[in-house]
C-alpha positions as CSV (number, residue, x, y, z in Angstrom):
1,M,-60.3,-65.0,-8.0
2,E,-60.8,-61.4,-7.5
3,A,-61.6,-60.4,-4.0
4,V,-64.2,-57.9,-3.5
5,K,-64.2,-56.3,-0.1
6,S,-67.4,-56.9,1.9
7,T,-68.3,-53.8,4.0
8,F,-71.7,-54.5,5.5
9,A,-70.4,-54.4,9.1
10,T,-68.0,-51.3,8.8
11,T,-70.8,-49.5,6.8
12,R,-73.5,-50.2,9.6
13,V,-71.1,-49.5,12.5
14,N,-70.0,-46.0,10.8
15,R,-73.3,-45.3,10.3
16,L,-74.7,-46.1,13.9
17,I,-71.4,-44.2,15.5
18,G,-72.0,-41.1,13.2
19,R,-75.9,-41.1,14.3
20,A,-74.9,-41.3,18.1
21,F,-72.1,-38.6,17.5
22,S,-74.5,-36.4,15.5
23,A,-77.1,-36.4,18.1
24,A,-74.8,-35.4,20.8
25,A,-73.3,-32.8,18.5
26,L,-76.8,-31.2,18.1
27,L,-77.1,-30.8,21.8
28,L,-73.7,-29.4,22.4
29,T,-74.7,-26.8,19.5
30,A,-77.7,-26.0,21.3
31,E,-75.5,-25.4,24.7
32,S,-72.9,-23.3,22.6
33,T,-75.8,-21.2,21.1
34,L,-76.7,-20.0,24.5
35,N,-73.2,-19.3,25.4
36,F,-72.7,-17.7,21.9
37,L,-75.8,-15.5,22.6
38,G,-74.6,-14.6,26.2
39,Q,-71.2,-13.4,25.0
40,L,-72.4,-11.3,21.9
41,Q,-71.6,-8.0,24.0
42,Y,-67.7,-9.0,23.8
43,L,-67.8,-9.8,20.2
44,N,-67.7,-8.3,16.8
45,D,-71.6,-8.9,15.9
46,L,-71.1,-9.4,12.3
47,A,-68.1,-11.6,12.2
48,A,-69.0,-13.8,15.0
49,W,-72.4,-14.4,13.6
50,I,-70.6,-15.6,10.2
51,V,-68.4,-17.8,11.9
52,A,-70.9,-19.4,14.2
53,A,-73.3,-19.9,11.4
54,G,-70.3,-21.7,9.5
55,L,-69.8,-24.0,12.5
56,W,-73.5,-24.9,12.9
57,S,-73.7,-25.6,9.4
58,T,-71.0,-28.0,9.2
59,T,-72.6,-29.8,12.1
60,L,-75.9,-30.0,10.3
61,F,-74.2,-31.3,7.1
62,F,-72.8,-34.3,9.1
63,T,-75.8,-34.9,10.8
64,Y,-78.0,-35.1,7.9
65,S,-75.4,-37.2,5.7
66,Y,-75.6,-39.7,9.0
67,W,-79.2,-39.7,9.4
68,F,-80.6,-39.3,5.9
69,G,-77.5,-39.4,3.3
70,Q,-74.7,-41.6,2.6
71,A,-72.9,-41.2,5.6
72,K,-70.1,-39.5,4.1
73,P,-67.0,-38.9,6.5
74,I,-65.8,-35.9,4.4
75,Y,-68.4,-33.8,6.3
76,L,-66.7,-34.6,9.8
77,S,-63.4,-33.7,8.2
78,I,-64.6,-30.4,7.0
79,H,-66.2,-29.9,10.5
80,A,-63.0,-30.8,12.3
81,I,-61.0,-28.4,10.0
82,Y,-63.3,-25.7,10.3
83,A,-63.4,-25.8,14.1
84,F,-59.4,-25.5,14.0
85,G,-59.6,-22.5,12.1
86,L,-62.0,-20.9,14.3
87,V,-59.9,-21.5,17.4
88,I,-57.1,-19.8,15.6
89,I,-58.9,-16.6,14.5
90,W,-61.0,-16.3,18.0
91,P,-58.8,-13.4,19.2
92,L,-60.1,-11.4,16.2
93,L,-63.5,-11.9,17.2
94,I,-63.1,-9.9,20.5
95,N,-63.9,-6.1,20.4
96,A,-64.5,-5.8,24.2
97,E,-62.7,-6.6,27.2
98,L,-63.3,-9.8,28.8
99,P,-63.7,-10.9,32.5
100,L,-60.3,-11.7,33.9
101,D,-61.2,-13.8,36.9
102,G,-60.9,-17.0,35.4
103,S,-64.8,-17.5,35.1
104,F,-65.1,-16.6,31.5
105,Y,-64.9,-19.6,28.9
106,P,-65.3,-18.6,25.1
107,W,-68.4,-20.1,23.6
108,I,-66.2,-21.8,21.0
109,W,-65.2,-24.4,23.7
110,W,-68.7,-25.9,23.7
111,G,-68.9,-25.2,19.9
112,V,-65.8,-27.0,18.8
113,D,-66.1,-29.8,21.6
114,T,-67.5,-32.2,18.7
115,A,-64.2,-31.5,16.7
116,W,-62.2,-33.9,18.4
117,I,-64.4,-36.9,17.8
118,A,-64.9,-35.6,14.2
119,A,-61.3,-35.8,13.6
120,A,-61.0,-39.4,15.2
121,L,-63.7,-40.7,12.8
122,S,-62.3,-39.0,9.7
123,F,-58.8,-38.5,9.8
124,K,-55.9,-41.2,9.8
125,I,-54.8,-42.2,13.1
126,R,-51.7,-40.1,13.2
127,W,-53.6,-36.8,12.1
128,S,-56.2,-37.3,14.6
129,L,-53.6,-37.9,17.4
130,L,-51.9,-34.6,16.0
131,Y,-55.1,-32.9,15.9
132,F,-56.6,-34.1,19.4
133,F,-53.4,-32.9,21.3
134,G,-52.8,-29.8,19.3
135,M,-56.2,-28.5,19.4
136,N,-56.5,-29.1,23.1
137,L,-53.2,-27.2,23.4
138,I,-54.2,-24.3,21.7
139,M,-57.2,-23.9,23.5
140,Q,-55.6,-24.0,26.9
141,I,-52.9,-21.4,25.3
142,I,-56.1,-19.1,24.5
143,F,-57.3,-19.7,28.1
144,S,-54.3,-18.5,29.6
145,T,-54.5,-15.3,27.7
146,P,-56.9,-12.2,28.2
147,F,-58.7,-13.3,25.2
148,G,-59.6,-16.4,26.9
149,G,-60.5,-15.3,30.6
150,S,-56.9,-15.4,31.8
151,H,-57.4,-18.7,33.8
152,P,-54.7,-19.9,36.3
153,T,-52.4,-22.8,35.5
154,P,-54.0,-25.5,37.8
155,A,-57.5,-24.7,35.8
156,L,-55.7,-25.0,32.6
157,I,-54.2,-28.3,33.4
158,T,-57.3,-29.8,34.8
159,D,-59.2,-28.5,31.7
160,Y,-56.6,-30.1,29.3
161,L,-56.5,-33.4,31.4
162,F,-60.5,-33.5,31.3
163,T,-60.8,-33.1,27.7
164,L,-58.3,-35.8,27.1
165,L,-60.1,-38.1,29.4
166,T,-63.5,-37.4,28.0
167,N,-63.2,-36.9,24.4
168,G,-60.4,-39.3,24.1
169,T,-62.3,-42.1,25.8
170,A,-65.4,-41.5,23.2
171,S,-63.0,-41.5,20.2
172,V,-61.2,-44.8,21.3
173,I,-64.6,-46.5,21.8
174,A,-65.5,-45.6,18.5
175,L,-62.3,-46.7,16.7
176,L,-62.3,-49.7,18.7
177,L,-65.9,-50.6,17.3
178,R,-64.8,-49.7,13.7
179,A,-61.8,-52.1,14.1
180,A,-64.2,-55.0,15.3
181,A,-66.3,-54.3,12.4
182,E,-63.5,-54.3,9.9
183,R,-62.3,-57.7,11.3
184,T,-65.9,-59.0,10.8
185,D,-65.9,-57.8,7.3
186,A,-62.6,-59.3,6.6
187,A,-63.8,-62.8,8.1
188,N,-66.9,-62.5,6.1
189,T,-65.0,-61.8,2.8
190,E,-62.5,-64.9,3.7
191,A,-65.7,-67.2,4.2
192,I,-67.2,-66.1,0.9
193,E,-64.0,-66.8,-0.9
194,S,-63.5,-70.1,1.0
195,R,-66.9,-71.2,-0.2
196,V,-66.2,-70.3,-3.7
197,L,-63.1,-72.0,-4.0
198,E,-64.6,-75.1,-2.6
199,A,-67.5,-74.8,-5.1
200,R,-64.7,-74.3,-8.1
201,A,-62.8,-77.3,-6.7
202,E,-65.9,-79.3,-6.7
203,A,-67.0,-78.5,-10.0
204,R,-63.4,-79.3,-11.5
205,A,-63.4,-82.5,-9.8
206,R,-66.7,-83.7,-11.2
207,E,-65.2,-82.2,-14.7
208,Q,-62.1,-84.2,-14.1
209,Q,-64.2,-87.4,-13.3
210,R,-66.1,-87.0,-16.6
211,L,-62.9,-86.1,-18.5
212,D,-61.2,-89.2,-16.9
213,A,-64.2,-91.2,-18.2
214,L,-63.8,-89.8,-21.5
215,V,-60.1,-90.6,-21.8
216,H,-60.7,-93.9,-20.8
217,D,-63.3,-94.5,-23.6
218,R,-60.9,-93.0,-26.2
219,V,-58.0,-95.4,-24.9
220,L,-60.4,-98.5,-25.2
221,T,-62.0,-97.3,-28.5
222,A,-58.2,-96.7,-29.9
223,L,-57.2,-100.2,-28.8
224,I,-60.1,-102.0,-30.2
225,S,-60.1,-100.2,-33.4
226,A,-56.2,-101.1,-33.6
227,A,-56.9,-104.7,-33.0
228,N,-59.7,-104.9,-35.6
229,A,-57.7,-103.1,-38.3
230,N,-57.6,-105.3,-41.4
231,N,-56.7,-102.6,-44.0
232,P,-54.5,-99.2,-44.3
233,V,-57.9,-97.1,-43.8
234,E,-58.9,-98.8,-40.6
235,V,-55.2,-98.6,-39.6
236,K,-55.0,-94.9,-40.3
237,A,-58.3,-94.5,-38.2
238,A,-57.0,-96.4,-35.5
239,S,-53.9,-94.2,-35.5
240,D,-55.9,-91.1,-35.3
241,L,-58.0,-92.3,-32.3
242,A,-54.7,-93.2,-30.6
243,N,-53.3,-89.8,-31.3
244,S,-56.5,-88.2,-29.7
245,A,-56.1,-90.3,-26.9
246,L,-52.5,-89.4,-26.1
247,E,-53.4,-85.5,-26.5
248,K,-56.2,-86.1,-23.7
249,L,-54.0,-87.9,-21.6
250,A,-51.1,-85.2,-21.7
251,E,-53.9,-82.6,-20.8
252,V,-55.0,-84.9,-17.7
253,E,-51.3,-85.1,-16.5
254,K,-51.0,-81.5,-16.4
255,G,-53.5,-81.4,-13.8
256,E,-55.6,-78.7,-15.2
257,P,-59.2,-79.8,-16.5
258,T,-59.7,-78.6,-19.8
259,G,-63.1,-77.3,-21.4
260,P,-66.3,-75.9,-19.8
261,I,-68.1,-77.3,-16.8
262,Y,-71.6,-78.6,-17.1
263,V,-75.0,-77.4,-15.4
264,E,-75.5,-80.3,-13.5
265,D,-72.0,-80.1,-11.8
266,L,-72.3,-76.4,-11.3
267,F,-75.8,-76.8,-9.6
268,D,-74.7,-79.5,-7.1
269,S,-71.5,-77.5,-6.2
270,I,-73.6,-74.4,-5.7
271,I,-76.0,-76.3,-3.6
272,S,-73.4,-77.9,-1.3
273,V,-71.5,-74.7,-0.6
274,S,-74.6,-72.9,0.0
275,R,-75.5,-75.1,2.7
276,R,-72.2,-74.8,4.2
277,L,-72.8,-70.9,4.4
278,D,-76.3,-71.5,5.6
279,P,-77.2,-75.0,6.8
280,K,-80.8,-74.0,7.1
281,I,-81.1,-72.9,3.4
282,E,-83.8,-74.7,1.4
283,A,-82.4,-75.4,-1.9
284,S,-83.7,-77.3,-4.7
285,I,-83.3,-77.7,-8.6
286,T,-86.9,-76.9,-10.1
287,E,-85.6,-78.0,-13.8
288,Q,-82.5,-79.0,-15.4
289,S,-81.1,-79.4,-18.8
290,N,-77.5,-80.6,-18.7
291,W,-75.4,-78.4,-21.1
292,S,-71.9,-76.8,-20.6
293,L,-70.6,-73.3,-19.7
294,S,-67.4,-71.5,-19.2
295,Q,-65.4,-71.9,-15.9
296,E,-65.4,-68.0,-15.8
297,V,-69.3,-67.9,-16.0
298,G,-69.6,-70.7,-13.5
299,T,-67.4,-69.0,-11.0
300,A,-69.1,-65.4,-11.6
301,L,-72.6,-67.1,-10.8
302,T,-71.4,-69.3,-7.9
303,E,-69.7,-66.0,-6.3
304,A,-73.0,-63.9,-6.8
305,T,-75.0,-66.7,-5.2
306,L,-73.1,-66.9,-2.1
307,Q,-73.0,-63.1,-1.7
308,A,-76.7,-63.0,-2.0
309,I,-77.1,-65.5,0.7
310,Q,-74.5,-63.6,2.9
311,N,-76.4,-60.5,2.3
312,S,-79.7,-62.0,3.5
313,M,-78.1,-63.6,6.5
314,F,-77.0,-60.2,7.3
315,H,-80.0,-58.0,6.5
316,A,-83.1,-60.0,6.6
317,G,-83.1,-60.7,10.4
318,A,-82.3,-63.8,12.5
319,K,-85.8,-65.5,12.2
320,A,-85.6,-65.1,8.5
321,K,-85.8,-68.2,6.1
322,R,-83.9,-68.5,2.9
323,E,-84.7,-70.5,-0.4
324,L,-82.6,-71.3,-3.2
325,F,-83.8,-72.4,-6.6
326,L,-81.8,-73.3,-9.4
327,K,-83.3,-73.8,-13.1
328,S,-81.9,-74.5,-16.6
329,V,-83.9,-74.9,-19.6
330,D,-82.4,-75.1,-23.1
331,D,-79.8,-72.5,-23.1
332,E,-81.0,-70.3,-20.3
333,L,-80.0,-70.5,-16.6
334,K,-81.6,-69.0,-13.7
335,I,-80.8,-68.9,-9.9
336,V,-83.3,-67.5,-7.5
337,I,-82.1,-66.4,-3.7
338,R,-85.3,-65.5,-1.7
339,D,-86.0,-64.7,1.9
340,N,-89.2,-63.6,3.8
341,G,-87.0,-61.0,6.1
342,R,-87.3,-57.5,6.9
343,G,-86.8,-56.4,3.1
344,F,-85.4,-53.1,1.9
345,R,-86.0,-50.7,-1.1
346,P,-83.5,-51.3,-3.9
347,N,-83.6,-47.7,-5.1
348,R,-82.1,-46.8,-1.7
349,I,-79.1,-49.1,-1.7
350,P,-76.2,-46.9,-0.2
351,K,-73.1,-46.6,-2.5
352,G,-71.2,-48.3,0.5
353,R,-73.2,-51.4,-0.1
354,L,-70.7,-53.3,-2.6
355,G,-72.2,-56.5,-1.5
356,I,-74.9,-55.9,-3.8
357,K,-73.6,-53.6,-6.7
358,V,-70.3,-55.0,-7.1
359,S,-70.1,-58.5,-5.7
360,I,-73.7,-59.5,-7.4
361,I,-74.8,-57.0,-10.2
362,A,-71.5,-56.2,-11.5
363,R,-70.1,-59.6,-11.3
364,V,-73.2,-61.3,-13.2
365,E,-73.1,-58.6,-15.7
366,A,-69.5,-59.1,-16.4
367,V,-70.0,-62.5,-17.8
368,G,-73.0,-61.4,-19.7
369,G,-75.8,-62.1,-17.3
370,K,-78.7,-60.1,-15.7
371,V,-79.7,-59.4,-12.0
372,H,-83.3,-58.7,-11.0
373,I,-83.9,-57.5,-7.3
374,S,-87.3,-57.5,-5.9
375,S,-88.0,-56.2,-2.3
376,Q,-90.0,-54.1,-0.2
377,P,-89.8,-53.4,3.5
378,G,-91.6,-56.2,5.6
379,Q,-91.9,-58.3,2.4
380,G,-88.5,-60.3,2.1
381,A,-86.3,-59.9,-0.7
382,T,-85.8,-61.7,-3.9
383,V,-82.7,-61.7,-5.9
384,V,-82.8,-63.5,-9.4
385,L,-79.6,-64.3,-11.5
386,E,-79.9,-65.0,-15.0
387,W,-77.6,-66.0,-17.8
388,V,-78.3,-67.1,-21.5
389,R,-75.7,-68.9,-23.7
390,A,-75.2,-67.0,-26.8
């Protein structure tokens, strides 16, 4: 079975961390703006305004992304890289002598304070560590020069350690939360895969029983025909029946059930594993005609159903109730998963929500089926899986 990574917990945690971080970044931006205006007398006006506008713009970009957009970490990376470049070119922005009594701190100290966490949230761990220690070291080197206020060594050490403590602690907490979310996603994915395997095993067991009965009947029929054969034609017919029975016996001996599965077995298996995933779900078969479909289609519909139930368990709210309806008429099969939870707007599903777009819609469409999603905030959600036998 193809494993599809569930990203609900990771996506949610990343967005929450990004929103909290961007809110703090806006406050630090306001503080850096006040310091920037107070230090304009020492700066090249045009260049200072340009680089400051660039820094604030990168802050606004990742703030908008995490509050109103698709929470893309690329904007955090851009912010971190831009801040590093700003620190490097800082001496070029000075056009007047700065106070050298250790009281002056370049405004970029507040302006790039968010860059440390931005790097931790968007870079790989080794690059974020290199950025963290390297950026802090470069800042302290600047502080020790006339371009940064000529701070004494004890003050530089204190500033360095304070930055490591504060920004480092915030970064570690964010990374630990993300790691916990990833473990939750892995556990949820494993649970879904386990339920699907159980459903497949149950369907195959039922099909095996059906096949065993069929083989049993064929063997008996062949024996009876052989016993009652009185002429060459009847002997030939009995021989053919015997050969057919032997072929079926060989297939059973291989341990692999052949042929399709039946709707009755599929529905029973889906209801069984759905109740294991959510013991409180109300499941029922509204109408059923027992015909066959391929193992591939049965697996896809089972996986999509379980994913829809899991999504409801995550998004609908703790008090939401779920219902599962299964129906097969003629050559059409329909599965409905419904809840009375908080609902959502289907046209605003983030790209990171693979549970709906990949694990449900794409999976069903891959076997020729269709998916219909109906939901509004506060009005619950309904997912309908449809498949028609060609």
